[in-house]
Each structure stands twice: as structure tokens, then as C-alpha cells.
N, C-alpha and C positions, 0 to 999 in steps of 0.2 A: 504494499500499500504506499502511496505518496506520503512523504514527511513533509512538514513545514519546520523551517529552520527560524529560531528566533535569537536575536542577540541584543538585548537591550542597549541602546545608545550606539549601534553599529549600522552602518549601512553597507549591504552586499552589493555594491555599485563601484564604479570609477569616480564617481562624484558624492560628497559628503550629502548634498540636498536630497530630500526624499522626493523621488520623481519617478517618471515613467521614461523609457527609452522607446522612440519611435522610429522605424525603419521604412521607407518608402520603396515597394517592390519595383516601381519603374527604375529609380536610381540603381537598384540591383541589377536590372537588365542591362543598362549602361556599363556597369562594372563586368558583368559577365561577357559583354562585347569586348572590353579591354583585355580581360584575363584570356578569352578565347575559349571559353568552357563553361559548364554550369557552376554556379556557386551556392552551396546550400544556406538558405537565410538563417538558419539556426546559428551560423558562425557569429552573427551579431548579437546575438543574446538579448533582443528587444522584448518589450513588454506589448507593443502593438505593431503590427505588419500592415500597410495602407497600399490599397490598390485603388488605380483610377485617378491619381495624382501625378501631373506630370513629373519626369525626372528633375531631380534636385530641387523641387518647388518648396520642400520643406526648410530649406535654407533660408527662403525668404520669410518664413515665419518668424524667424528671431526677433525678440521683444514684442512679438503680438500674442492674442489670445486667439485659440483656436476652439471650435466645437468640434467634439468627437463623440457622437451618440448624444446622450443626455449631459455629458461632461463638458466642463470648460477647462481648459489647459493654459498655461502660459510657457511658451517656447523660450528657453532661456540659453541654450548652448549647443553648438554643433559638437558632435561625438566624434574626438580624434581617435584614431584607430590603433591599436597595438598589435604586437605580434601573436597575440592569442588568436586572431581572425584567421591566422595562416594554418590553424589546426582543423582537420577535417572532422566535425562532431560526430561523424559515424564511425570513423576508423581510429581516430586519435593519432593520425599521420600527419606531420607537417608537409604540405602538398601545394601550397601556393604563398607569395609575397604580397599579401593585398595593401599593406600600407605603401609598400613600394610603387605598386602599380597605381594606385590612387594619385599618389605624389607625381609620377612621371607622366600619367594620362590626364589628370585633371588639375594639378598644380595645388593640392592640397592632401592631407591624410583623413578627411572627414568622412564619415558615412552614418547617417542618422543624426537625430536631435534629442535632447532631452528637454521635457516640460514638467512643471509642477501642476499638481490639481487646483485649481482655484474653486472650483464647483464639481463637487461629486455627482456621478449619475450613471445609470445603465449605459452600457458599450456593448453592442451585439454585432455580430459579422453582418456585413452589408451597410451599416451605419456610415453615414458621409461625414467627411473631415472638411471644416471650413473655416476660414479666417472671419473672426467675429470683432 
């Protein structure tokens, strides 16, 4: 059975803020074109994966609020990727150089954004993401 891990005062994240990590699947397809093969989205350990948003649009949401289902989030930081994304989550093998490909192809090592929850609400598959 799945276990929930709790650690009072600790964040299981690369940032101290209590937040969600959002990845845009259109941006993933752009990364796949640069890499030349499929990239498992689980490499990026996101809480929310978006479909139907133009590639890299999530970077335009910085310092804006977005509606995601019934919730309202504040996007505050692009996610700088580390070498952990080079590891295939299915095999645990290092088989890519994602931060290097991002830097070489797009001029940055960012993939995904962090957002804090301003107003909680139900989020379901198929809900729209929109700047509010």
C-alpha cells in the first residue's frame, strides 16, 4: 500500500516554499525533439502535467496568478533542472543529459514552474489552466 511521508518543518522539494510543480507537456514535446527520442515526463517529478497550453507558455505566467480547475495559484519561479532528470525513472539508468540539452538548445536549464496555492479548490483531469 502507498505510504505518505511526513517530516514536520521539511519540504520534499528543491525550494523551501510549500508549492506545486507544474510541467507543460507541449514543452516536453519540444524537449523530445531536441533530444531526439521520447522523454518520460516522470523525470520531472511534477504535481501537475498540463496539456493544451502552447510550448513554454508556462514561463509567461511568472508573477501572475493562474486558475487551475477551481484553484488559484501564483506562479513564482521557473524550475532549474539538475542532473536527476538524466535518470530514467523506469530503469534508474543515466541515459540523457537533459540540463545540457536545455542549455544548448534553448539557452537555459529551466523546465516547469513552481506555484503556490492562493485559493484551494478541486482539480480534475481536463480542467483548464488560465491566467487570471
